[in-house]
N, C-alpha and C positions, 0 to 999 in steps of 0.2 A: 607544686604537685603537678603532674601531668594529668590532664582531665580527659581520659579515654572516654569515648562515647560510641559504644557498639549499638548499632540499630537492631531492634527486635520488633516483631509484630505477631499478632494472633487474630483469629477470627472469633467473634462471639455471636452466636445466633440467638436472636430474640424474636418474639411474636411481631415486632415492629419492622425489623430489618436485620440483615446480617451486618453487624458492625465490625470495623477494623480498629483494633487497639494497637498502637505503634509509638515508638520512640527510642531514644530522643530524636525529635523531628527537628530538621534544620529550619532556620529562620524564613528562608525564601519559600519553602514548601508551606509553612504555616500561613504566610502572607497570601499565598495563592489559593488556600482553601477558603470556603465560605464559613461564616461563624454564625451559629444559631442565636436568634434574637432573644431567647430565653436565658442565655448565659449572662445574667445580669446581677448576681449576688454581690459582687465586690465593686463594680463600676458599670458604666454603660456598656453594652456588647461591643460597640466600635472601639472604645478605649481599651477593654479587655483584650480583644483581638490584637491591638497594637502592643499591649503590655507583653503579651506571649511572644511576639516577634522579637521584642527587645531583650526579653530574658533569654531566648534561645541564642542570642548573639554573644551573650556573656561567655567567657572561657569555661566557667563551671555551670553555666545554665543548662538545664535540662527540661524539656517539655515533652510529656507523653500525651498523646491525644486518642480520643475515641471519635470515630467519624462514621456517619452513614453516607457512604459514597464520598463526595467532596465537601460534605457539611459537618463541621466540628460540632459535636453534641456533648463533649466532656473532655476534661484535661486535668493534669496534675502538674505543678510547677516545682522545681528544685533550683536553689540558688544560694549564695552566701547570705547569712543573716543580715538584716538591716543594720546600717551603721549606728542607728540610735538604740538598738537593743542591747541588753547585757550580752547576749550570746556572740556578739562581734568583738567584745572587749579583749578576748584572749588571742585575737588575730590568728586563729587556727585555720590553716588552708585545708584541713580534713574534716571541717565541720560545716555541713550544709543543711539548709532548712528546707523542708517540704512547706512551701509558702501557701499554696492554695490547691484545693481540689473541688471541682464543681461538675455536675451532671444536669443536663436539662431535665426538669421534672417529669416530662413525658416518658423519658427513657429509665427512670429510676425503678428499682425493684427487680432489675435484670443482671445484678452483679457487675455493673460497668465500673463502678468506683474501686471495687476489690480488684478487678482485673487490670485496671489502670496501674494500681500499685504492684501487682504481680509482675507486670511487663517491665515496670521501672526496675524492680530487683533482679530481673533476669541478667542484667549487666554485671559481670564479675567485678567491674571497677567500683561498684557500690560497697564492696568489701573493704575498701580503703578509707571509708567515710564513717563518721558519726552523723547520723541523720536525725534531725529534731523537727517537731511540729508543735506549735503552741495552740491550744484549742480554747477558745473563749466562747461562752454560751451566746453572747450578743452577736456573734457572727453566724450563728446556726439559723437555718431556714425553718423555724418552728411553725410559722403560719402555713408555709407551702406544704410541709409534711404532716401537719396537724398532730405532731408528737409533742409531748411535754418534755422539759429540759432532760429529765433523767432517762427517758426512753430514747431520746435522740442521742444522748452521750453513749448509751449501750451500743446503738447502731454504729456511731462513729468509731468507737473502740474496736468493734468487729471489723470495720473497714480497714483501720490502720493495722490491726493485727494480721491481716492479710498480706501486708507488706513487711511484716516482722516488727513493727513498732510497738512498744509497750509503755505503759505509765511509769513515769520517773518522779520522785519527790523533788520539790525545789521550793526555795523561799522567795521566788520572784513575786513582787507585790501584785502585779495584775493577775497572775495565775491563782495567787492566794486569795484574791478578792471575792471569789465565789467558789464553793466546794465542787460545782460542776466542771469548772475550768481545769485543764490539766496540761501537763507537759508529756509529750509521747516521744520515745527515742528508739532508734535502732543502731546498734554499735557493730560495725563490720568486723568480720573475724580477722582481718589483717591490721586493725587499728592498734597501734602501739600502747602500752600501758601508761607511759607518760602523757599521751594525749587524753586518755580516759581520766587521769588524776586532774589534768588541766580543766577538763569539761566539768568535773565534779565541783571544782572551785568556782566556776561560773553558775552552777546550779544552786550553791549554797554560798552567797556572799556575806551572810550573817554569820559571823565567826561563832556565835553561841550555838548554832545548829550542829556544829562538829562535835 
């Protein structure tokens, strides 16, 4: 598959600053931006900054950034599923994963995450992909947001809905391990039916579910 990456950007006015939301951003640009010290949900800020640069270098990798001047304060990543996950077993070149979305706590509450996803989906090339994200409650910032699991899940669903992702059923053991966990998916309008069938087989590997 040809991985077209048409660049889009928008301004988001907040009480804190006028933010730029843009992407997919090339690796060299990401490397030259500063990275906010509070982007530390998944790993240390220095390592996360490096990870974004590496993802942007992948043929299918897409990084959408939110920045305050030259300071990255939020991002969303897209890439092929991890080789160790069931989602990679179909070797589908039109299945990509929304791997992570993170916004600095200080900038939350201003629709940054929703607009990151809206900018990501402005690219017509996304209509060629099935996009999935796996949501596990143990990754959520319940302490920082002071939300319980169910309220956080509602917020998370609304954010993902802004990018057109909806909850899909699956028998994946990790997702099934807790009722708050979920698989969220967006199927592009040019994805062929055979790819959707192949994805359904990945969603339900237990034959008894069919």
